[in-house]
C-alpha positions in Angstrom: 93.5 259.1 192.4 93.7 256.9 189.1 91.9 256.9 186.4 90.5 253.1 185.6 91.8 252.2 182.5 94.9 253.7 181.0 93.1 253.6 177.0 93.8 255.3 173.8 92.8 258.6 174.1 89.3 258.3 172.0 88.5 260.8 168.9 85.1 261.5 170.0 84.1 263.1 173.4 81.9 260.0 174.2 83.9 258.2 176.1 83.5 255.8 179.0 86.1 257.9 181.7 85.8 256.6 184.6 88.3 257.5 187.9 88.9 255.7 191.1 88.9 258.3 194.3 91.3 257.1 197.5 88.0 255.7 199.3 87.6 253.7 196.0 85.2 255.7 194.3 83.8 255.1 191.3 83.6 258.9 189.5 82.3 258.0 186.0 82.6 261.4 184.1 80.0 263.5 182.4 78.8 266.6 180.1 79.4 269.5 182.8 79.0 274.1 182.6 82.2 275.3 182.9 80.5 277.5 185.4 80.2 273.6 187.3 83.9 273.5 187.4 85.7 274.8 190.3 87.8 278.0 189.0 91.4 276.1 189.7 89.6 273.1 186.7 89.2 276.2 184.8 92.1 277.7 184.6 93.7 274.1 183.4 90.8 273.4 180.8 92.3 276.9 178.9 95.8 275.2 179.0 94.6 271.8 177.4 92.2 274.2 174.9 94.8 275.8 174.0 97.9 272.5 173.5 94.4 271.0 171.3 93.7 273.9 169.2 97.6 274.2 168.3 97.7 270.2 167.6 94.5 269.8 165.8 92.3 273.0 164.0 94.1 274.6 161.5 92.9 278.5 162.4 96.0 279.9 160.0 96.9 282.3 162.7 98.6 282.7 165.8 96.9 281.8 169.0 97.4 283.6 172.6 95.4 283.0 175.9 93.6 286.4 176.4 95.1 288.5 179.5 92.7 288.8 182.2 92.4 292.8 182.3 95.0 293.3 180.3 95.9 297.1 179.6 96.0 298.8 176.7 97.9 301.4 174.9 95.7 304.6 174.8 94.5 306.2 171.7 95.3 309.7 170.8 91.6 310.4 171.2 91.3 308.5 174.8 93.7 310.5 175.7 92.4 314.4 175.1 88.8 313.3 176.1 90.3 311.7 179.5 92.0 314.3 179.5 89.5 317.0 178.7 87.3 314.6 181.5 89.5 315.2 184.3 89.6 319.1 183.8 85.8 318.7 184.2 85.0 319.5 187.7 81.3 318.0 187.5 82.6 314.7 186.6 84.4 314.1 190.4 83.2 310.5 190.6 85.6 307.0 189.2 83.4 305.5 186.6 82.2 302.2 187.8 80.9 300.7 184.8 81.8 301.9 181.1 85.1 301.8 179.1 86.5 300.0 181.7 87.8 296.4 181.8 85.2 293.9 183.0 87.6 292.4 185.5 87.6 295.7 187.1 83.5 296.5 186.4 82.9 293.1 188.7 85.3 294.1 190.9 83.7 297.4 191.7 80.6 295.3 192.1 82.1 293.2 194.1 83.3 296.0 196.2 79.9 297.4 196.6 77.9 294.7 197.1 80.7 294.1 200.4 79.8 297.9 201.4 76.4 296.9 200.7 76.6 293.8 203.2 78.7 295.8 206.0 76.2 298.5 206.6 73.4 296.2 206.5 75.4 293.8 209.2 76.3 297.5 210.7 72.9 298.3 211.3 71.3 294.8 212.6 74.3 295.2 215.4 72.6 298.5 216.3 69.4 297.1 217.0 71.0 294.1 218.9 72.0 296.7 221.0 68.5 298.6 221.7 67.5 294.8 221.9 70.3 293.9 224.9 68.7 297.2 227.1 64.3 295.8 226.5 63.4 293.6 229.2 65.0 289.7 228.9 67.5 291.7 226.4 70.7 289.8 227.3 68.7 286.3 226.7 67.5 287.1 223.5 71.0 288.3 222.4 73.0 285.3 223.0 70.3 283.1 221.4 71.5 285.4 217.9 74.4 285.8 219.1 75.0 282.1 218.5 72.8 281.6 216.0 75.0 284.6 214.3 78.7 283.1 215.1 78.1 280.5 212.6 77.3 282.6 209.6 80.0 285.2 210.8 82.5 282.0 211.0 82.1 281.7 206.9 82.7 285.4 205.9 85.4 286.1 208.7 88.4 284.8 206.1 87.1 287.4 203.4 87.7 290.8 204.9 91.2 291.3 203.6 90.5 289.7 199.9 91.5 292.2 197.6 88.7 293.0 195.3 89.7 290.9 192.0 87.1 288.5 190.2 89.9 286.2 190.3 89.0 285.9 194.5 85.7 283.6 194.5 82.5 284.7 196.5 83.0 282.5 199.3 79.8 279.6 199.8 78.4 278.7 203.1 80.2 276.6 203.7 78.0 275.1 206.6 75.4 274.3 203.8 77.7 272.2 201.7 76.7 268.5 201.5 78.6 265.3 200.7 82.1 266.0 200.0 84.6 268.4 202.5 84.7 272.3 201.0 87.5 274.5 200.2 87.8 277.1 198.4 92.0 276.7 197.6 94.5 274.7 197.9 96.2 276.5 200.8 92.6 276.2 202.6 92.8 271.9 202.5 93.8 270.7 206.5 97.6 270.6 207.3 98.3 267.2 207.0 97.2 267.4 203.5 98.9 270.8 203.1 102.0 269.1 204.3 101.3 265.9 201.9 100.8 268.4 199.1 104.6 270.2 200.1 106.2 267.0 200.0 104.7 265.9 197.4 105.9 269.0 194.8 109.6 268.8 196.8 109.5 265.4 195.6 108.7 265.7 192.2 111.7 269.0 191.5 111.3 268.2 187.7 107.7 267.6 187.4 106.7 270.1 188.7 105.3 273.5 187.1 107.3 276.6 187.5 107.3 278.9 190.8 104.6 281.4 188.9 102.3 278.6 188.2 102.2 276.8 191.6 101.9 280.5 193.1 98.8 281.1 191.4 97.5 277.5 191.8 97.9 277.9 194.8 95.4 281.0 194.9 92.8 279.4 192.6 89.8 278.1 194.4 88.6 274.3 194.4 85.5 275.2 194.3 83.2 276.7 191.6 83.6 280.1 191.3 80.1 283.0 191.8 79.2 283.8 187.5 81.0 287.3 187.0 79.0 288.9 185.3 78.4 292.5 185.5 75.2 293.7 188.1 74.1 296.0 184.5 74.7 292.8 182.2 72.0 291.5 184.2 69.9 293.6 185.2 69.5 294.7 181.5 68.8 291.0 180.2 66.4 290.4 183.2 64.4 292.9 182.6 64.3 293.0 178.9 63.0 289.3 178.9 60.4 290.2 181.2 59.3 292.9 179.1 60.5 293.6 175.7 60.5 289.8 174.0 57.1 291.1 172.7 58.8 294.8 171.6 59.0 294.7 167.7 62.1 295.6 166.9 63.8 295.4 170.0 66.8 296.9 169.3 66.0 298.6 166.8 64.3 301.8 168.0 65.4 304.8 169.1 65.7 305.7 172.3 65.3 308.3 174.3 69.2 309.5 174.6 68.5 311.9 178.1 67.4 308.4 179.6 69.9 306.6 178.5 72.0 309.2 179.6 70.5 309.1 182.8 70.9 305.9 183.8 74.6 305.0 182.5 75.6 307.7 184.9 73.6 306.0 187.8 75.1 303.1 186.7 78.5 304.9 186.5 78.5 305.9 189.6 77.6 302.2 191.5 74.2 303.4 192.4 71.6 300.5 193.4 69.8 300.7 190.4 66.3 299.0 190.4 65.4 298.6 186.4 61.0 298.4 186.5 58.5 298.5 184.4 58.4 302.1 183.5 62.1 302.0 182.3 61.9 301.8 178.7 62.4 298.5 177.3 63.9 300.9 174.2 66.1 302.9 177.0 67.4 300.0 177.9 68.8 298.1 175.0 70.4 301.1 174.3 72.3 301.2 177.4 73.1 297.8 176.7 74.6 298.2 173.1 76.7 301.2 174.9 77.8 299.0 178.0 79.2 296.2 175.2 80.8 299.3 172.5 82.8 300.9 175.5 84.5 298.1 176.8 88.2 298.6 176.1 88.7 295.5 174.5 85.4 293.3 173.2 84.2 290.5 174.9 85.9 288.2 172.7 88.9 289.7 173.2 90.8 291.2 170.5 93.8 288.5 170.7 90.8 285.9 169.7 89.3 288.2 166.6 91.3 286.1 164.1 90.9 282.6 165.3 86.8 283.7 165.9 86.8 284.4 162.2 88.9 281.9 160.9 86.5 278.9 162.2 84.6 279.6 158.9 87.7 278.0 156.7 87.0 275.2 158.8 84.7 271.9 157.7 80.6 272.9 158.9 81.2 270.1 161.3 84.4 271.1 162.9 83.3 274.6 163.9 81.3 274.1 166.6 84.0 271.9 168.4 86.9 275.2 167.8 84.5 277.6 168.4 83.6 276.1 172.3 87.7 275.6 172.5 88.0 279.2 171.8 85.3 280.6 174.1 87.3 277.9 177.0 90.5 280.2 176.3 88.8 283.1 177.4 89.3 284.8 180.6 85.8 283.3 182.8 84.7 286.6 183.5 83.9 287.0 179.7 83.1 283.8 179.0 80.6 284.0 182.4 79.3 287.5 180.6 79.4 286.2 177.1 77.2 282.4 178.5 74.4 285.2 179.7 74.6 287.4 176.4 74.1 284.6 174.2 71.4 282.9 176.5 69.4 286.4 176.5 69.7 287.2 172.9 68.9 283.1 172.1 65.9 283.9 173.8 64.5 287.0 172.1 65.0 285.2 168.6 62.7 282.3 169.9 60.4 285.3 170.3 61.1 286.2 166.9 58.0 285.1 165.1 54.5 285.7 166.2 52.6 283.4 167.8 49.3 282.0 168.8 49.1 281.8 172.7 47.2 279.4 174.5 44.1 280.9 175.0 43.8 281.5 171.4 45.7 285.1 171.4 47.7 286.4 168.1 50.7 287.4 170.4 53.3 289.7 168.0 56.6 288.2 167.3 59.5 291.1 167.2 61.0 290.0 164.6 64.6 290.2 166.0 66.3 286.2 164.6 69.9 285.7 165.2 70.4 287.3 161.8 69.0 290.4 163.4 70.3 290.0 166.1 74.1 288.7 165.2 74.2 291.7 162.9 73.8 294.3 166.0 75.9 292.8 168.6 78.4 291.2 166.8 80.5 294.2 166.0 80.3 295.5 169.2 81.2 291.5 169.9 84.4 290.7 168.1 86.3 293.7 166.3 90.5 294.9 166.4 91.5 297.7 166.5 91.6 300.1 163.9 95.2 301.5 163.9 94.0 304.6 161.6 91.3 306.5 159.5 93.1 306.6 156.4 93.2 302.4 157.2 89.5 302.5 157.8 88.7 304.5 155.0 90.4 302.7 151.6 89.4 298.8 153.4 86.0 299.3 152.7 85.7 296.1 151.1 88.0 294.1 152.7 86.2 295.9 156.2 82.4 294.1 154.5 84.1 290.6 154.2 85.0 291.0 157.0 81.6 292.5 158.8 80.2 289.4 157.1 82.1 287.0 159.4 81.3 288.5 162.0 78.2 288.0 161.7 78.3 284.6 161.0 80.0 283.5 164.1 78.1 285.3 166.8 75.1 284.0 164.9 75.8 280.8 165.4 76.9 281.2 168.6 73.0 282.3 169.4 71.7 279.2 167.9 73.7 277.0 169.5 74.6 278.9 172.8 73.7 275.5 175.0 76.0 273.3 173.4 79.2 275.6 173.6 79.2 275.8 177.1 80.0 272.5 178.1 83.1 270.8 178.8 82.6 267.2 177.0 84.3 264.2 180.0 87.7 263.8 177.0 88.0 267.7 177.8 87.6 267.1 182.0 89.3 263.6 181.5 92.5 266.1 180.0 92.8 268.4 183.4 92.6 266.0 185.8 95.4 263.9 184.2 97.4 267.4 184.5 96.4 268.1 188.0 97.5 264.3 188.9 101.1 265.0 187.8 101.2 267.3 190.6 98.4 267.6 193.1 97.1 263.8 193.7 95.2 265.0 197.4 93.8 268.7 195.1 92.3 265.8 192.7 91.4 263.7 194.8 88.8 266.7 196.6 88.3 267.2 193.0 86.5 263.9 192.6 84.6 263.2 195.9 82.8 267.2 194.7 82.1 265.3 191.4 80.6 262.1 192.5 78.3 264.5 195.4 77.3 266.9 192.8 76.3 263.7 190.4 74.3 261.9 193.4 
């Protein structure tokens, strides 16, 4: 496995980056969505982006890769609130969605889905048992068993997995075409894993630290299923279907009682189905509440100053730097941000009045990208206040920061499609990084890229 030409990295991202796989197949890298990269590639992309930000971007602040689901110190107010909730006997459930780290929300969603799937499986087993008691039931059961065994084989590896969002959804292997499919480095066959071990033993000086190796072995070699909370996806879908022509969709008041009821249903893990009769204003308020109540904002506190300081750069550099900062986000933050910006972009496209194909006037929702950034910006990007006194004293500084937050989020809404693409030069850096430790893994990834492009 090797790049076809060893040449100086071009300054633009439009260079020709072509690799040869072990089978001799030539693979030319092209821009792809970050969500199409494997979990392992996304972890390495974080490192590549981090290095590039330090080398090429002068953001005048310290940059760190945010930690996924990092525990934060509780403020005194939150401690008192949580103590009050513990004493409240009516609150007999643990919240599943609101006020929790994003990775935990997604883990809860996944645990709920697994539980639902197992219940469906139990119901199917019961119906199969009934069928077996009927005349000719045995033949029928054997047929069903032979077809269900193949599906069981693809899921039987996962029951003992934790519900951590870093564990990918197992994709059905039988349906995949092209290259072989594996879920992690340890999933390669015996010959390949022995080769991998031999390579790692023969290169002790060049190998990664033990901790990084252990992490890489757990990471999937296939794309992770979108890590977006059920609540966010449900709200966005509902508003895209029913709310695009609603004037001032996020500005008009909602029913506090109905919003609280929806909130409690999502918090209890109920399979909430948002239908047409649900008020778009209630659903819009629910989405804003979810983002506001996240312990760590979607764009993370670690990167707050870095995102704001992109505005200090030349206009032509701002978008590329925002893109690198987005690559630093944990996958769950990155995927949820993508879904949210996609939705806000659709809302903004319906801001102006329009005329339909049949000549009917269609009212706009008046929510431009600037209006949306003004509403959502402070929920997506903020830093923790150290005290109420500081909050009141620095009002002018806060006003400046608020303007900066709105400008950054507006730029994201207007350019969201480009921000989540990974250009060939960065994919090339990722593959070069992996080639130093795991050549057989690079070969697998190249074959998968080749089968995707074909």
